[in-house]
N, C-alpha and C positions, 0 to 999 in steps of 0.2 A: 215224506220227510227228507229223503235223500235228495230229491229235487230242490227242496227249499234251502238246504244247507249249501248246495252247489251255487245257487244264485247269490246268496249272501257272500260267499267267498269270491265269486266273479266280480261283484260290485266293489269289493275292497281292493281289488287289484287294478282297477281302472286308473289312468292318469300317471302311472309310474314311468312310462316311456317318455312322455312329454317333459317331465322334470329332468330326466337324464339327458335328453337331447339339448335342453336349454343350458344345463350345466356344462356339457361338452362344448357348446357354441361359445359360452362366456369364456371358458378356458382357452379356446382357440383364438378368440379375439384378443385376449390379454397377451398370449404368446406372439401373435402376429404384430401387435402394437410394439412390443418390446423389440422384436426383430427389426421392425420398420425404423425404430429410433437408433438401434445399436449398429446395424450393418453399415450405414454411411460413415459413422465415426471410425469404426474398425477399418473400413476400406481406405479412408483418408490416411490412417496411420500406416497401413501397408504401402500405400502409394508414396508416402513420405520416406519410408525405408528405402525404396528403390531409387527415388530421386536423390537421396543423400548418398547412397553408394555410387551413383553415377557422378555426382559432383566431386566426391573424393577421388575417384579413379581418374576423372578428367583433369583435376588439378595436379595430380601426381604425374600423369603421363604427358600432358600438354600444358605445362606451366607458361604463363605470360611473363616474359622478361626474366626467366629462370627464378621465379618466385611462386612456388606452389601454394604457400599459405595465403598469399594475397589473392591468387586465383581462386582458391576455395572460398575465401571471404566474399569475393565478388559474386561467385556462383550462389552462395547462400543468400546474399542480398537480393538476387534475382528471384529466388524461391520465396523470400519473404514478401516481395512486391506482388508476386502472383498468388499470394495467399496459400501456398502449399505448406509453408511453415507458419503456424499461428503466431499472432503478435505477442502473446504472453509466453512463448516458449523460451526456455533457457538453453542457449547454444554455447557449447564449449569446444574449442579447437586446441589440440595439443599435438606436439611432435614427440613421438616416442620411438627411440632407436631409428631415427631417420625416416620414419613413416608418419603421415598425418592420421590422427584419430579425431573424429568429430562425434560429439554426443549432443543429442537433443532430448529435452524432457519437457513434458507438459501434461496437464490433467484436464479432462473434459467430463462434465456431468451429463449422464445419459438417463433420461426418464424411462424406467423399466415398467413400473406400475402406474396407472393413471392417478390423477389428483395429487401428485407429489408424495404418494405413499412410500415409494422406494426409488431413489436415484442412485445409479451406479457410477462410481468414479473410474473412468477409463484413464489409466495411467500409461502414457507413452514415454518410454525411456530406452533409447536406442543409441548404440555406438557403432560407427562404421569405420573401416580402415580400407586401405588399398587392397589388401589380401582377402578380405571377406568381412563377415559380420562377427562382432564380438558379443553383443547382448541383444535381447529382445525387449 
C-alpha cells in the first residue's frame, strides 16, 4: 500500500517544471521586448541632452557676429535637420541674467506590452544653460 500511494503522488507532480519554465520564458520575452522598444527612445533623449548642452556652450563661447542667440538658433536648426531634435518638439530659447537657456519638450509613445495593451509616454523636458543642466 505504501508503494501504491507513492506512485500516485509521483504522477500528480509531473509537468510542474515545464509550466514554470514556460512562464519564466514568457516573462523574459515581455521584459526583453519592452527594453528593445524603450532603450532607443531613452538613448535618443540622452543624446539630445548632450547635443543641446554643446550647442548652448558653443553659442555662448563662440558667437557668430557677436550674436549668441542667433548662433544658438542656427545650431538648433542643424540639429532639427539631422533629426536629433524631433519635428514636433517645442523649443524655447530665453536669455536669463545674461545667459542663454534652452528648453526642449516632446513626448514619445513606447509600446511596453504587446498588442497595444500598455503604451508608455516617454516625456522629454530638458533645459540647458552655459553653466550646466537645470532640469531632466
